[in-house]
BATORDO-123513 format. One record per residue (C-alpha): residue in three letters; x, y, z. Coordinates in steps of 0.5 Angstrom, whole numbers, padded with zeros to 4 digits, always signed. Example, Ala and Ser with C-alpha at 12.3 -4.5 7.8 and 13.67 -1.06 7.14 Angstrom:
# BATORDO-123513
ALA+0025-0009+0016 SER+0027-0002+0014 
END
This chain:
# BATORDO-123513
MET+0023+0003-0052 PRO+0020+0006-0044 SER+0025+0008-0039 SER+0026+0004-0033 SER+0021+0007-0030 ALA+0015+0008-0035 ALA+0017+0000-0035 SER+0016-0001-0028 SER+0010+0003-0027 PRO+0005-0002-0026 SER+0009-0006-0022 PRO+0010-0002-0016 LEU+0003+0001-0016 PHE-0001-0006-0017 CYS+0003-0010-0011 SER+0003-0003-0006 VAL-0005-0002-0008 LEU-0005-0011-0006 PHE+0000-0011-0001 CYS-0004-0004+0003 PHE-0010-0007+0003 SER-0008-0013+0006 ALA-0005-0009+0012 GLY-0010-0004+0011 TYR-0016-0009+0012 ALA-0011-0013+0019 LEU-0010-0005+0022 ALA-0017-0004+0021 ARG-0021-0010+0022 PHE-0017-0015+0027 ARG-0016-0014+0034 PHE-0009-0015+0037 ARG-0005-0012+0042 SER+0001-0008+0037 ALA-0005-0006+0033 ARG-0005+0002+0034 PRO+0003+0002+0036 LEU+0004-0001+0029 ALA-0001+0004+0026 LEU+0001+0010+0029 PHE+0009+0008+0026 ILE+0006+0007+0019 LEU+0003+0014+0021 LEU+0010+0017+0023 GLY+0014+0014+0018 GLN+0011+0020+0013 MET+0014+0024+0018 VAL+0021+0023+0015 PRO+0023+0026+0011 LEU+0025+0023+0003 THR+0032+0024+0003 VAL+0033+0020+0010 LEU+0030+0014+0007 LEU+0035+0015+0000 LEU+0042+0011+0002 PRO+0038+0005+0007 VAL+0034+0004+0000 HIS+0040+0004-0004 GLN+0045+0000+0001 ILE+0039-0005+0000 VAL+0037-0005-0007 SER+0045-0005-0008 SER+0045-0011-0004 LEU+0040-0016-0007 LYS+0045-0013-0014 LEU+0038-0009-0016 LEU+0040-0002-0018 ASP+0039-0001-0026 THR+0033-0006-0026 ALA+0026-0005-0026 SER+0025-0008-0020 GLY+0030-0004-0016 VAL+0026+0002-0019 ALA+0020-0002-0016 PHE+0023-0004-0009 ALA+0025+0004-0008 GLN+0017+0006-0010 LEU+0015+0002-0005 ALA+0018+0004+0000 ILE+0017+0011-0002 THR+0009+0010-0002 VAL+0007+0004+0002 PRO+0006+0008+0009 LEU+0002+0013+0006 VAL-0002+0008+0002 THR-0004+0003+0008 TRP-0005+0009+0012 MET-0011+0012+0007 VAL-0012+0005+0006 ARG-0014+0003+0013 ASP-0018+0009+0015 ARG-0022+0007+0008 ILE-0024-0001+0011 ALA-0024+0002+0018 ALA-0031+0007+0015 ILE-0034+0001+0013 PRO-0039-0002+0018 TYR-0037-0009+0020 GLU-0045-0011+0021 LEU-0044-0011+0013 GLU-0038-0017+0014 GLU-0042-0020+0019 ALA-0049-0020+0015 VAL-0045-0025+0010 GLN-0042-0030+0015 ILE-0049-0030+0018 ASP-0051-0032+0011 GLY-0046-0038+0010 GLY-0041-0034+0007 SER-0034-0034+0009 ARG-0029-0028+0011 PHE-0027-0029+0004 ASP-0033-0027+0001 ALA-0034-0022+0006 VAL-0028-0018+0004 SER-0029-0020-0004 TYR-0037-0019-0004 VAL-0037-0013+0001 THR-0031-0010+0004 LEU-0027-0010-0004 PRO-0033-0006-0008 VAL-0036-0002-0002 CYS-0028+0001-0002 ALA-0026+0001-0009 PRO-0027+0008-0010 GLY-0022+0009-0004 LEU-0017+0004-0007 ALA-0017+0008-0014 ALA-0016+0015-0010 ALA-0009+0011-0006 GLY-0008+0008-0013 MET-0007+0015-0016 PHE-0003+0017-0010 ALA+0001+0012-0011 SER+0002+0013-0018 SER+0003+0020-0018 SER+0008+0021-0012 ARG+0012+0016-0016 GLY+0012+0021-0022 THR+0013+0027-0017 SER+0019+0025-0014 SER+0025+0028-0015 CYS+0028+0022-0013 SER+0027+0017-0018 PRO+0028+0016-0025 ARG+0025+0019-0030 
END
């Protein structure tokens, strides 16, 4: 029988990449008032030592009655990996020329078509690298169960 961390490894990895792609796309492509402060706040989240996050994450997981469950481990892993993975994906999407997406929209495609047919395939190597980071940081963290 696999351990709880082995059983929950695909879940936080998939959720991390999906959530971080959405957040990274929004930070890279949409212009809104708090985009830059939000991006800096995400980056500053990486400056906080992991041990500082342990007590709040434990209290949240405990209050949700997820202690000793695969969902609790997945939640803790998401809390640890999301800031840097979001930053990695945001930088990768920002490196893709916006004109490629505009060309799809000029040809009659929607924004979803532009993202799914242009942005996603072009940034797929960056998403793979971000997924590998999320996966490897999960295994090397001394604060997560093995």
